[in-house]
C-alpha positions in Angstrom: 27.2 1.9 -64.5 24.2 3.8 -63.2 23.4 4.6 -59.6 20.2 3.8 -58.0 18.0 6.7 -57.2 17.5 7.2 -53.4 14.0 7.4 -52.1 12.7 10.8 -51.1 11.5 9.6 -47.6 14.3 8.1 -45.5 14.6 6.7 -42.0 11.9 7.6 -39.5 10.0 9.8 -41.8 8.8 6.8 -43.8 7.9 4.8 -40.6 6.1 7.7 -38.9 4.1 8.7 -42.0 1.1 6.3 -41.4 1.1 6.3 -37.6 -1.6 8.1 -35.7 -0.6 10.7 -33.2 -1.4 10.1 -29.6 -0.3 8.4 -26.3 -0.1 4.8 -27.6 -3.7 3.9 -26.5 -4.8 3.4 -30.2 -5.8 -0.2 -31.0 -3.0 -1.5 -33.2 -3.9 -5.2 -33.4 -3.1 -8.2 -31.3 -0.5 -6.6 -28.9 -2.2 -3.4 -28.2 -2.2 -1.9 -24.7 -5.4 -1.1 -22.7 -6.3 2.7 -22.4 -4.5 4.5 -19.6 -6.6 4.9 -16.4 -6.6 7.9 -14.3 -5.5 7.2 -10.7 -8.2 7.1 -8.1 -8.4 10.0 -5.6 -5.6 9.4 -3.1 -6.3 5.6 -3.0 -8.4 5.3 0.0 -7.0 8.1 2.1 -9.1 9.6 4.9 -9.6 13.3 4.6 -10.0 15.1 7.9 -9.8 18.8 9.2 -7.7 19.9 12.1 -5.9 22.7 13.8 -2.1 23.0 14.2 -1.3 22.8 17.9 2.5 22.9 17.7 5.3 23.3 15.2 8.2 20.8 15.3 11.5 20.6 13.7 11.9 19.4 10.1 8.5 20.7 8.9 6.6 18.4 11.2 3.5 19.5 13.0 1.2 18.3 15.7 -2.4 18.6 14.6 -5.4 18.4 16.8 -8.3 16.9 14.9 -11.5 18.9 14.6 -13.8 15.9 15.4 -14.4 17.1 19.0 -11.9 14.5 20.4 -8.4 15.0 22.0 -6.8 13.0 19.3 -3.5 14.5 18.0 -1.7 13.5 14.9 1.9 13.9 13.8 1.8 15.5 10.2 4.1 16.7 7.6 3.5 19.1 4.6 2.6 17.7 1.2 5.2 18.3 -1.7 2.9 20.9 -3.4 2.7 23.0 -0.3 6.5 22.9 0.1 6.9 23.8 -3.6 4.6 26.9 -3.2 6.2 28.0 0.1 3.0 27.8 2.1 3.7 28.8 5.7 1.9 27.2 8.6 1.7 28.6 12.1 0.0 27.5 15.4 -3.7 28.0 15.1 -4.1 27.5 11.4 -7.0 25.3 10.3 -5.8 22.7 7.8 -7.1 19.8 5.7 -5.2 16.5 6.1 -4.9 13.1 4.6 -4.5 10.0 6.8 -3.8 6.4 5.8 -6.4 4.0 7.1 -3.4 1.8 8.2 -1.8 4.3 10.6 -4.1 6.8 12.2 -1.3 8.5 14.2 0.4 10.1 11.2 -0.9 12.3 8.3 -0.1 14.6 5.4 -1.2 18.3 5.4 -2.7 19.1 2.0 -4.4 22.4 2.4 -4.4 25.4 4.6 -7.8 27.1 5.2 
């Protein structure tokens, strides 16, 4: 009895041989996915500048907006600023993002 010779390419090597490299956005027929879209810039957040008026517990800050009004906002530090250990003190000028749905809270994204 003779044994059958095994093919040189086994398993995933055979399946991956003809596939194009990439993120899966290549048109592969009827069930292909649409190309991946980049997210829009902060999804409608309002960017304003202000000055830190007081430092509160838990990395929270009171920020007085620089629009010439007496409006103060409760703000927290963004994740990237925490990661880079950016320190904020009273009097620092900052750039903030605010949601159009709640204008009393914000997120500090940049220290100037």
